[in-house]
N, C-alpha and C positions, 0 to 999 in steps of 0.2 A: 480690148473691149471696144467694138466699133460703135459709132453713133446709132446705127440701126438696132444693134443689140440693146443699147441703153434705152432707146425709144420703146422697144418691145417690152422691156421690164416695166417702164413707166405706165404704158397702156394697160398691161396686165394688172398692175397694182391698183390703178384707178378703177378698173372694172370691179375687181374683188372688193376694194374699199367702199365702193358705192353701195354694194349689197349690205355689207356690215354696217354702213352708215344708216341705211334705212331701218334695219332691225334695231340699232341702238337708239334711233329717234323715238321709238316706242317706249324704251326704258326711261329715257330722260324726260319724256312727256309726263309720264306718271309721277316720276319723282318731283318734277317741277311744280305740278299742280297739287299732289296729294302727299308728298314726302314719303312715298311708298316705293320700295325696291321690289319689283315683281320678278321673283325667281322662276315663275311659270312661263316667262316670255319665250325661252328657248323651246319649251315643249309645244307651244303654240306654233312655232315654226315647223317643228317636226310633224305635228298632226296635220298641218296645212299641206305639207309636201305629200303625205300619204293620201290626203283627200283628193289632191290633184291626180295622183296616180290611180286611185280607185275609180274616179269619175271618167278620166280620159282614157285609161287603159282597160280596166275591168268592164266598164259600161260602154266603152267605145264612143264617148261623147267628145266634142271639141275641147281643146285645151282651155279656151276661155270660159267655158261652162264649169270646167274643173276648178279654175281659179276663183270664179264667183262662189262656187260651192265651198271652197276652202275659206274664203273671206267670211261667208255666213256662218260656217261651223266654228271658226276661230272666234268670231265675235260672240256667238252664243256661249261658248266655253268661258270666255273672259267675263261676260256678265254674270254667269253662274258663280264663278270664283269670287267676283266682287261682292255679290249678294250673300253667298254662303260662307266664305272664308274671311274676307278682309273687313267687311262692314261690321260683323259681330265683334271684331277685335278693335273697333273704333279706329282703324287704320294706324294703329301703333306700329312704328317702323320695325322694331325688333321682333314683335310678335308676328307681324305679317311676313317678315323674312323667314322666320323659323317655319311657319305654316307653309309658306311657298316652297321651301326646300322639300318638306315632306310630301306635298302634293305633286311636286315635280318628279320625285322618285316613284311615286305611285303611278302616275301617268306613263312614265317611261317603262316601268315594269309591266304594266297592263298592255301597252303596245307591243312590247317584246313577246308577251305570252300569246297575243292574238296573231301578229304577222310574222313572228320569228326574227332571228338576228340578222338574216341575210339582207343586204341592201337591194333595193329594186331601182331599175332605171326608168326615168321619165323621158320619153322621146323629145328631142328639141323641136320647138315650134318653128324656128328659122334655121334650117340646115345650111351648111356651107360656111365659107370664111370671106372676110374682107381682106384684101391685100393692098398695101399702100407703101411704096418705096421699100419693100423688103420686110415690112411689119405685117404680121398676119394675126387677125383677131376673128374668132368665131362669131358669126352673126348672132347667135343666141346670147353671147356675152355682151355684144353691143346693145342688143334689145334690153337685156337685164339692166345694164348700166344706165341706159336712156330712161327706162321706166322708173328706176330708183331716183334719178335726178329730177324727173318731172314730179314725182310724188313728194320729194323734199320741198320743192317750190310750192306745190299745192298745199302742203301742210302749213308752210309759212303764210300763204295767202288766207287759208282757213282761219288761222289764229288771229290775223290782223284785220280781216275784211268782213267776217261773218259775225252775226250776233252770238251764236254758240261759242265761237272762237274767242271773242272778246270777253265773254263770261268766264271762260276757262282762264284767260290771262288775269282777270280781276280776282278770281279765287286764288290764283298763284301768288299774286301780290299781297293780298290781305283777305283771308277767309272771313273774318268777323265783319269787316267793312262790306264785303260782298253780300253777306247775309242781311245786313242792315239796308242795303240797297234793293233787296227783294229778289236776289238771285237764288235760285234753287240749287244749293250746293250739291245735294245728292244727285240731282240730274246731271250736273257738270261732271261728277265723278263717273257716272255711267258712260257718258259721252267720251270721257278720257280713256276709259278701259276699251271701249269699242274702237276708237281711233288707233290706240296702241295695238289692238289685236289685228286690225286691218294691215298695219305696217308689218307686223310679224308674219301674217299670212302671206303677203306678197313677197316679202323677203325669203321666207321658207320655201315658197314655190319656186322662186328664182334659183335658190341654192339646190333644190331638188332637180331642176332641169340641167344644172351644170355638173353636179356631183352625185346624183342619186339620193334616194331616201332610205333611212334606216332608223331604228329606235334611238340610237345614240347621237343622231346628227344635231340635236338641239344644244348639246353641251358646248361645242366650240363657238357658235355665234353668240351664245349667252355670255361666255367668258370674254369674248372679244367686245361685246357690247358694254360690259362693266368697265373694261379697260378704256374703251373709247369715251364713255360717259364721264369717267373720272378725269381723264386727260382734258377733255373738252370743257368740263365743268358741269356738275350735277344740275340739271334743269335748263341748260343752255342749248338751244337749237343750233345756233351758229357754231358753237364750240364743238358740238357733236358732228356736224358736217365736216369741219376742218380736221378733227381728230380721226374720223372714220377714213377719210381719204389718205391721211398721213399713215395710219396703221396699215392700210392696204398697200401703200408704196413700200413701207418697211418690210412687210411680209414678202412682197415680190422680190425685193433686193436680197433679203436674207435667204429665201428659198432658192434663189438662183445661185448665190455665191457660196452659201454654207450648207444648204439642204433644208427642207421644210421642217425637220425636227427642231431646229433652233428658233423657229419663228416665234413661238410662244415665249421662249426665254428672253428674246430681244424685246418683245412687247411688254413683258413684266418689268424688264430693266428700265424701259422708258417710263412706265407707270411709277416705279419706285423713285426715279429721278424727279418726276413731277410732284410726288408726295413729299419729297424733301424740300424742293425748291419753291414750289407753288401748290400747296395742298388743295386749294379750291379749284384747280384747273385753269383753263384759259379764260373762261368768262362766267364761271359758276359761283355757287354759294359755298360758304364755309359749312362743312359737314363733319 
């Protein structure tokens, strides 16, 4: 195994891991603020990929307009789910999980009935490859990884430097104290759902440009997100970033050496090891 081959595996893993990291950030954001596990997150990725396909291919509009349409559509669906599904349940973690599972299957089945089971290809925005000392990376992958990294930094800046972000962190730390300080907790919850949906939309769009869109595409990133969030620590942004990149590297190595079929097995083995040794993850809460 040559150094060039090893570097190729690392680069591929970091690119894939950055997309899973972005999607997982939406999951951990909601749990950190609301203690809600959003099982609809994967379907938001899938719907966003199809929205990009519809706007950019069926309507012939630029990719960027398709991406903005996906963000708007995903945010709207997320707010509707928050108002109609999770709020009436008072954000109870178990009840929201069960309802989320049912709504996820309903959305997936509905999409299957409308668009059919066949995957559709979304043309790349940046065709071609970068070559560096024998390492080849598609420009679309570089764009996706760069965008995901920038958004992760932007999310951290939003949470620490803006008034809505600080309100979200206050609610995360102590909901009752935030209420006493005059923070509109329900407004914070809506903001959290919108931000989470934006992350899912962009992550889903990036996956769609790399692997195509189909009604089942949301399942894999959702499972990856749960693994990443648990390893990194439920509610921890930093832990999610580290775990997402690590899982991407693990998948790249496993897929290259043993075949892609074993990637999930290795991921779950790592998760079980963490659950035994450190159940709260790298930087998270006890759950």
